[in-house]
C-alpha positions as CSV (number, residue, x, y, z in Angstrom):
1,M,-187.7,102.8,23.5
2,T,-185.0,100.8,25.2
3,S,-185.4,97.1,25.9
4,D,-184.2,95.1,28.9
5,R,-183.7,92.0,26.7
6,K,-180.1,91.0,26.3
7,P,-178.8,90.2,22.8
8,L,-178.9,86.6,21.7
9,L,-175.1,86.2,21.7
10,A,-174.4,88.0,24.9
11,G,-171.7,86.3,27.0
12,F,-170.2,84.7,23.9
13,M,-167.1,85.6,21.9
14,P,-167.7,86.8,18.3
15,W,-166.5,83.4,17.0
16,G,-169.1,81.5,19.1
17,R,-167.0,80.4,22.1
18,A,-168.1,81.2,25.5
19,R,-166.1,84.0,27.2
20,P,-163.9,82.4,29.9
21,K,-165.0,83.1,33.4
22,P,-162.6,85.1,35.6
23,K,-160.6,83.1,38.1
24,P,-161.5,83.8,41.7
25,A,-158.9,85.8,43.5
26,V,-156.8,84.1,46.1
27,T,-158.0,85.3,49.5
28,Q,-156.0,85.8,52.6
29,V,-157.9,82.9,54.2
30,A,-156.8,80.6,51.4
31,L,-153.2,81.6,51.8
32,A,-153.4,81.1,55.5
33,E,-154.4,77.4,55.1
34,R,-150.8,76.4,54.3
35,P,-148.5,76.5,57.3
36,K,-145.9,79.3,57.2
37,G,-142.6,78.2,55.6
38,E,-144.1,75.1,54.1
39,P,-143.3,74.9,50.3
40,E,-145.8,74.0,47.7
41,P,-145.9,70.2,47.2
42,M,-145.5,70.4,43.4
43,N,-142.6,72.8,43.6
44,E,-140.8,70.6,46.1
45,H,-141.3,67.6,43.9
46,I,-139.9,69.5,40.8
47,V,-136.8,70.7,42.7
48,K,-136.1,67.2,44.2
49,S,-136.5,65.6,40.7
50,Y,-134.1,68.2,39.2
51,E,-131.5,67.5,41.9
52,E,-131.8,63.8,41.3
53,E,-131.2,64.3,37.6
54,L,-128.0,66.3,38.3
55,A,-126.8,63.6,40.7
56,L,-127.5,61.0,38.1
57,L,-125.4,63.0,35.7
58,D,-122.5,63.0,38.1
59,R,-122.8,59.3,38.7
60,K,-122.6,58.5,35.0
61,I,-119.5,60.7,34.7
62,A,-117.9,58.9,37.6
63,Q,-118.7,55.5,36.0
64,M,-117.3,56.7,32.7
65,G,-114.2,58.0,34.4
66,G,-113.7,54.8,36.3
67,L,-113.9,52.8,33.0
68,A,-111.4,55.2,31.3
69,E,-109.0,54.7,34.2
70,H,-109.4,50.9,34.1
71,I,-108.8,50.5,30.4
72,L,-105.9,53.0,30.4
73,G,-104.1,50.9,33.0
74,Q,-105.0,47.7,31.1
75,S,-103.6,49.1,27.8
76,F,-100.3,49.9,29.5
77,D,-100.1,46.4,30.9
78,A,-101.0,44.8,27.5
79,L,-98.2,46.8,25.8
80,E,-95.6,46.0,28.4
81,R,-96.5,42.3,28.8
82,R,-97.2,41.8,25.1
83,D,-100.6,40.4,26.0
84,P,-103.0,40.3,23.0
85,Q,-106.0,39.0,25.0
86,L,-105.8,41.9,27.5
87,A,-105.5,44.3,24.5
88,E,-108.6,42.8,23.0
89,Q,-110.5,43.2,26.3
90,V,-109.6,47.0,26.2
91,V,-111.0,47.3,22.7
92,K,-114.3,45.7,23.9
93,T,-114.6,47.8,27.1
94,D,-114.2,51.0,25.1
95,K,-117.6,50.4,23.7
96,Q,-119.1,50.8,27.1
97,I,-117.5,54.3,27.4
98,D,-119.0,55.2,24.0
99,Q,-122.4,54.1,25.1
100,L,-122.2,56.2,28.3
101,E,-121.2,59.2,26.3
102,R,-124.3,58.8,24.2
103,D,-126.5,58.4,27.3
104,I,-125.0,61.5,29.0
105,E,-125.4,63.6,25.8
106,E,-129.1,62.6,25.6
107,Q,-129.7,63.4,29.2
108,V,-128.0,66.8,28.9
109,I,-130.1,67.7,25.8
110,S,-133.2,66.6,27.6
111,M,-132.4,68.6,30.7
112,I,-131.7,71.8,28.8
113,A,-134.9,71.4,26.8
114,R,-137.1,70.7,29.9
115,R,-135.4,72.5,32.7
116,Q,-133.8,75.5,31.0
117,P,-131.0,75.6,33.6
118,L,-129.4,79.0,34.5
119,A,-126.2,80.1,36.3
120,D,-124.6,77.4,38.4
121,D,-127.0,74.7,37.1
122,L,-126.2,75.6,33.5
123,R,-122.4,75.4,34.2
124,H,-122.9,72.0,35.8
125,V,-124.8,70.6,32.8
126,M,-122.4,72.1,30.2
127,A,-119.3,71.0,32.2
128,A,-120.7,67.4,32.3
129,L,-121.1,67.5,28.5
130,R,-117.5,68.8,28.0
131,I,-115.9,66.3,30.4
132,T,-117.8,63.5,28.8
133,G,-116.2,64.3,25.4
134,D,-112.7,64.3,26.9
135,L,-113.3,61.0,28.7
136,E,-114.5,59.5,25.5
137,R,-111.4,60.6,23.7
138,I,-109.2,59.2,26.5
139,G,-111.0,55.9,26.0
140,D,-110.2,56.0,22.3
141,L,-106.6,56.7,23.0
142,A,-106.3,53.9,25.4
143,K,-107.9,51.6,22.8
144,N,-105.3,52.8,20.3
145,I,-102.5,51.9,22.7
146,A,-104.0,48.4,23.1
147,K,-104.1,48.1,19.3
148,R,-100.3,48.9,19.2
149,A,-99.9,46.1,21.8
150,L,-101.6,43.7,19.4
151,A,-99.4,44.8,16.5
152,I,-96.1,44.2,18.4
153,A,-97.2,41.3,20.6
154,H,-94.5,39.0,19.2
155,E,-91.7,41.6,19.1
156,S,-89.0,41.9,21.7
157,H,-89.2,45.2,23.6
158,P,-86.0,47.1,24.7
159,K,-86.2,47.4,28.4
160,P,-85.0,51.0,28.7
161,L,-87.7,52.2,26.2
162,M,-90.4,50.2,27.9
163,T,-89.4,51.6,31.3
164,G,-89.7,55.2,30.0
165,L,-93.1,54.4,28.4
166,R,-94.3,52.8,31.7
167,H,-93.3,55.9,33.7
168,M,-95.1,58.2,31.3
169,G,-98.2,56.0,31.4
170,E,-98.3,55.9,35.2
171,L,-98.0,59.7,35.4
172,A,-100.9,60.1,32.9
173,L,-103.0,57.6,34.9
174,A,-102.3,59.4,38.2
175,Q,-103.3,62.7,36.6
176,L,-106.5,61.3,35.3
177,K,-107.4,59.9,38.7
178,D,-106.6,63.3,40.4
179,V,-108.7,65.3,38.0
180,L,-111.7,62.9,38.4
181,D,-111.4,63.3,42.2
182,A,-111.2,67.1,41.8
183,Y,-114.5,66.9,39.8
184,S,-116.2,64.8,42.4
185,A,-115.1,67.1,45.2
186,R,-115.6,70.3,43.2
187,N,-112.0,71.2,44.1
188,A,-110.7,73.9,41.8
189,D,-107.2,74.0,43.4
190,R,-106.7,70.3,42.9
191,A,-107.8,70.7,39.3
192,L,-105.3,73.6,38.8
193,A,-102.5,71.4,40.2
194,V,-103.3,68.8,37.5
195,W,-103.4,71.5,34.9
196,R,-99.9,72.7,35.8
197,A,-98.5,69.1,36.0
198,D,-99.2,68.4,32.3
199,E,-95.8,69.9,31.5
200,N,-94.2,66.8,33.2
201,I,-95.9,64.4,30.7
202,D,-94.7,66.6,27.8
203,S,-91.1,66.5,29.1
204,M,-91.2,62.7,29.4
205,Y,-92.6,62.5,25.9
206,N,-89.8,64.7,24.5
207,S,-87.2,62.5,26.1
208,L,-88.8,59.2,24.8
209,F,-89.3,60.7,21.4
210,R,-85.5,61.3,21.1
211,E,-84.7,57.9,22.4
212,L,-86.9,56.1,19.9
213,L,-85.6,58.1,17.0
214,T,-82.0,57.3,18.0
215,Y,-83.0,53.6,18.4
216,M,-84.4,53.6,14.8
217,M,-81.3,55.3,13.4
218,E,-79.0,52.8,15.0
219,D,-80.6,49.8,13.2
220,P,-83.3,50.0,10.5
221,R,-84.8,46.7,11.8
222,N,-86.0,48.6,14.8
223,I,-88.2,51.0,12.8
224,G,-91.4,48.9,12.9
225,L,-91.3,48.4,16.7
226,S,-90.1,51.9,17.5
227,T,-92.8,53.5,15.3
228,H,-95.6,51.7,17.2
229,L,-94.0,52.7,20.5
230,L,-93.7,56.3,19.3
231,F,-97.4,56.4,18.4
232,G,-98.2,54.8,21.8
233,A,-96.2,57.6,23.6
234,K,-98.0,60.2,21.5
235,N,-101.3,58.7,22.6
236,I,-100.3,59.1,26.3
237,E,-99.2,62.7,25.7
238,R,-102.7,63.4,24.2
239,I,-104.3,61.7,27.2
240,G,-102.5,64.3,29.3
241,D,-103.9,67.1,27.1
242,H,-107.5,65.8,27.6
243,T,-106.9,65.5,31.3
244,T,-105.8,69.2,31.2
245,N,-109.0,70.0,29.4
246,I,-111.0,68.4,32.2
247,A,-109.1,70.4,34.8
248,E,-109.9,73.7,32.9
249,T,-113.6,72.7,32.8
250,I,-113.6,72.0,36.6
251,H,-112.0,75.3,37.3
252,F,-114.7,77.1,35.3
253,L,-117.5,75.0,36.9
254,V,-116.3,75.9,40.4
255,K,-115.1,79.5,40.0
256,G,-117.2,80.7,37.1
257,V,-114.1,82.0,35.2
258,N,-111.5,80.4,32.9
259,I,-107.9,79.9,34.0
260,A,-106.2,83.2,33.3
261,D,-102.6,81.8,32.6
262,D,-101.5,80.3,29.3
263,R,-101.6,76.5,29.3
264,P,-98.2,75.0,30.2
265,K,-96.8,73.2,27.2
266,G,-93.5,71.4,27.0
267,D,-93.9,69.3,23.8
268,D,-91.2,70.5,21.4
269,T,-91.2,67.4,19.1
270,S,-92.9,69.3,16.3
271,S,-89.7,71.4,15.8
272,T,-87.2,68.6,16.4
273,L,-85.0,67.5,13.5
274,F,-82.7,64.6,13.7
275,S,-79.9,63.7,11.3
276,K,-77.6,60.7,11.4
277,G,-74.1,62.0,12.0
């Protein structure tokens, strides 16, 4: 004989938890309650918040780039004027650049973990991270130039050598400004122009390298000063390389592909050998 009584545990899972009730289906009436074309409030909030995070990232990079420009110019002035106080100010300001780098890295890691960006957004976030690393190195190189200024503050500087160093520094500073403007405007053509112009800095470095070696060979008493100036010139040449890195990153950010040509390189000092004749 069959019984109409339900088992004692009917409606419960075997482990004692109640079986979840099925969610009611969304009816056409419910869908019609939202005006056509109006986005869901939560989705709109998420998108707006995401865009604000990307904008904040760009503002931090702009701030970091502005500081890098500032201390780079100050380091050249400190070296040329033999101003130890200005050089010390450069060393202190570099700490702000280092802190901004840490802030941007933390934000990028957080955005990747929470937002899981794809396509253009992923390129944006990763480009910001790469540019931040290059700007931090530019700040360090500017600080190194300032330290050279401290070391030779009481030495007399040969005017022709300082003129060449000044021109090289001005070119590197102009390139940095142009590449930061290219990032702000998302201008791949302008970034490519900066990339191609790096060869000019290399050529100036080659010329200054030879002048400084000749100056050292003429009088051994010039070796100390010339060595510091030589390292300062090398720092400027490396700043040009990091600026070129930023230009390549911008091109990839905008176009989605790397620059096809080989990087222009005019530094031949590694194969230069001088002998006193």
